[in-house]
C-alpha positions in Angstrom: -0.3 -0.1 -0.1 2.6 2.5 0.7 4.1 1.5 -2.6 0.7 2.7 -4.4 0.6 5.6 -2.0 4.3 6.9 -3.1 3.4 6.4 -6.5 0.3 8.5 -6.3 2.3 11.4 -4.6 4.7 11.2 -7.7 1.7 11.4 -9.8 1.1 14.8 -8.7 4.2 16.3 -10.0 5.1 13.8 -12.7 5.3 16.6 -15.6 7.5 18.7 -13.6 9.7 16.1 -13.1 9.3 13.6 -16.1 12.4 14.9 -18.0 14.8 14.3 -15.2 14.0 10.6 -15.6 16.4 10.6 -18.3 18.8 12.5 -17.1 19.2 11.1 -13.5 19.1 7.5 -14.6 21.2 7.9 -17.8 18.4 6.9 -20.1 18.7 10.0 -23.0 22.7 7.9 -23.7 21.8 4.6 -23.0 17.9 4.1 -23.7 18.3 0.5 -23.6 19.1 0.7 -19.9 16.2 2.6 -19.4 14.2 -0.2 -21.0 15.7 -2.5 -18.3 15.1 -0.1 -15.9 11.5 0.1 -17.1 10.7 -3.3 -17.3 12.2 -4.2 -13.5 9.5 -1.7 -12.1 6.5 -3.2 -14.2 7.5 -7.0 -13.4 7.7 -5.6 -9.5 4.6 -3.2 -9.5 2.5 -6.4 -11.2 3.8 -8.8 -8.6 3.2 -6.5 -5.4 -0.4 -6.0 -7.3 -0.9 -10.1 -7.6 0.3 -10.5 -4.0 -2.3 -8.3 -2.4 -5.0 -9.4 -4.8 -4.2 -13.1 -4.1 -4.1 -12.4 0.3 -7.1 -10.6 -0.2 -8.5 -13.1 -2.2 -7.5 -15.9 0.2 -8.8 -13.7 3.5 -11.9 -13.7 2.2 -12.7 -17.2 0.8 -11.5 -18.1 4.4 -13.5 -15.1 6.0 -17.0 -15.4 4.4 -16.8 -19.4 3.7 -20.2 -21.2 4.8 -20.2 -22.5 8.4 -22.4 -25.1 7.5 -24.5 -26.7 4.3 -27.6 -24.8 4.8 -25.8 -21.0 5.5 -26.8 -18.7 2.4 -24.1 -15.8 2.3 -24.7 -12.2 2.0 -23.0 -9.3 1.0 -22.4 -6.5 3.6 -24.6 -3.7 3.9 -22.8 -0.3 3.3 -23.7 3.2 3.8 -23.8 5.8 0.5 -20.4 7.1 1.6 -18.7 3.6 2.4 -19.9 2.3 -1.2 -18.1 5.4 -2.7 -15.0 5.1 -0.8 -14.7 1.4 -1.8 -14.7 2.2 -5.6 -12.9 5.5 -5.9 -10.1 5.3 -3.3 -8.8 2.0 -4.9 -9.5 3.1 -8.4 -7.4 5.9 -7.8 -4.3 4.0 -6.7 -4.2 2.2 -9.5 -5.5 4.5 -11.7 -2.5 6.7 -10.3 -0.3 3.5 -10.6 -0.6 2.9 -14.3 -0.6 6.5 -15.2 3.1 6.7 -13.2 4.3 3.5 -15.3 2.9 5.5 -18.4 4.4 8.4 -18.2 8.0 6.6 -17.7 7.5 4.8 -21.1 6.5 8.0 -22.6 9.6 9.3 -21.2 11.7 6.4 -22.0 9.9 6.3 -26.0 11.0 10.0 -26.2 14.6 9.2 -25.7 14.6 6.6 -28.3 12.8 8.9 -30.5 15.8 11.6 -29.6 19.1 11.2 -31.7 22.2 12.4 -29.7 24.2 15.0 -31.8 27.2 12.6 -31.8 25.6 9.8 -33.2 27.4 8.1 -36.2 25.0 7.3 -39.2 24.8 4.0 -40.3 22.5 3.6 -43.6 20.7 0.3 -44.0 19.2 -1.2 -47.0 16.9 -4.3 -45.9 16.7 -7.0 -49.3 15.3 -10.6 -49.5 17.0 -12.2 -47.9 20.2 -9.9 -46.3 21.1 -6.4 -44.6 23.5 -3.9 -46.7 25.2 -1.4 -44.0 26.7 2.1 -46.1 28.9 3.6 -43.4 29.9 6.6 -45.7 33.3 6.9 -48.2 31.2 4.1 -50.6 32.1 1.7 -47.9 29.0 -1.2 -47.6 29.2 -4.1 -45.6 26.9 -6.9 -44.9 27.7 -6.8 -41.4 27.2 -4.3 -39.0 30.4 -3.1 -36.8 30.2 -0.5 -34.7 32.6 1.2 -32.6 32.2 1.6 -28.3 31.0 3.9 -26.5 29.6 5.9 -29.6 26.0 6.1 -30.2 24.9 4.5 -33.6 22.2 5.9 -35.7 20.7 3.3 -38.0 18.8 4.8 -41.1 16.6 2.2 -42.8 14.8 1.3 -46.0 14.0 -1.7 -47.5 14.2 -2.8 -51.9 11.6 -5.2 -51.7 9.1 -5.7 -48.9 8.4 -4.8 -45.3 11.4 -6.7 -42.9 12.2 -5.7 -38.9 15.3 -4.9 -37.9 15.8 -6.2 -34.4 19.3 -6.3 -31.9 17.7 -7.3 -28.8 20.9 -6.9 -27.1 20.7 -3.2 -27.7 16.7 -3.0 -26.9 16.1 -1.7 -30.7 13.3 -2.9 -32.8 12.0 -1.0 -35.6 10.0 -2.0 -39.0 11.9 -1.4 -42.4 9.8 -0.3 -45.0 10.2 0.4 -49.0 9.7 4.2 -50.3 10.2 5.0 -46.4 13.3 5.8 -44.2 12.8 4.9 -40.3 14.9 5.1 -38.0 16.6 3.5 -34.3 20.0 4.3 -32.6 21.7 2.4 -29.6 24.7 3.3 -27.4 27.3 0.1 -27.5 29.0 0.4 -24.0 30.4 -3.3 -24.3 32.8 -4.8 -26.9 31.4 -8.2 -28.3 29.4 -9.7 -30.9 25.6 -9.9 -30.9 22.6 -10.9 -32.9 20.6 -9.2 -35.2 17.6 -10.2 -36.8 14.6 -9.4 -38.8 11.3 -10.6 -37.2 8.7 -9.7 -39.7 8.0 -12.5 -42.6 9.4 -11.5 -45.6 9.4 -14.8 -47.8 11.0 -18.3 -47.8 14.4 -17.2 -46.3 13.5 -15.1 -43.5 14.9 -17.2 -41.1 18.2 -16.6 -42.6 17.8 -13.3 -42.6 20.3 -12.3 -39.9 23.9 -11.5 -39.1 26.0 -10.1 -36.0 26.9 -6.9 -34.8 30.4 -6.4 -34.1 31.7 -4.0 -31.2 35.0 -3.0 -31.0 37.1 -0.8 -29.5 37.9 2.5 -31.3 41.6 1.9 -32.8 40.2 -1.6 -33.6 36.9 -0.2 -35.7 39.7 2.4 -37.3 41.8 -0.8 -38.4 38.9 -2.5 -39.7 37.2 0.8 -41.5 40.6 1.5 -43.1 41.1 -2.0 -44.2 37.6 -2.6 -45.9 38.2 0.8 -47.1 41.6 -0.2 -48.9 39.7 -2.9 -50.2 37.0 -1.3 -51.7 39.3 1.3 -53.5 41.4 -1.5 -54.9 38.3 -3.5 -56.2 37.2 0.0 -57.6 40.3 0.5 -59.4 40.5 -1.0 -63.4 42.4 -3.7 -64.1 45.5 -3.4 -66.0 46.2 -5.4 -69.0 49.2 -5.8 -71.2 49.1 -4.2 -74.8 
């Protein structure tokens, strides 16, 4: 009950403190952390509600059970004021709780929509059945490689049908459509390899439309980028033939 009352009190100032969620929790720089935090709050919230209702149900089943087979149950008589209080007070508490979580969810959504100024842009094109990543300078790869600690924004479109980009590690998912540019951004804070896949059925080879996201240290990323740039330049040169 104290949890609910605290959330109800917080609701009165939600519009004043809402933007602070992103700043205090670091969500604006890393929305994945905000997603995890909000999901944890929701799980705790529904667990508390479930426990309260379960205990109340068990108590009422025991207290108001029939003492004998001839007993007929009847509801308690309430005054109009008591009946109104029993209806409005619990409803207000639960609505305040819902509004509190909804406000935090809206704040998190806005963080997902606000791209940091320092974000590195990579253009993504979806095909049946592979991804193509354009890093600029005519550098194109079928693997997503990014530097650690650098916010990344993916500008995405499709050349054929509807796809959906999903990187579970970074809590990002967005539809990729022909004739339209959509975007997501994330902040890779740890090096490693992560799964990147399509979650919209896009044809017979949909299950094969996955690749990896490699997060490298900045110097390793620069080395990788320079290497594929040299390879691209070498491949673009005309073949020398002897006359």
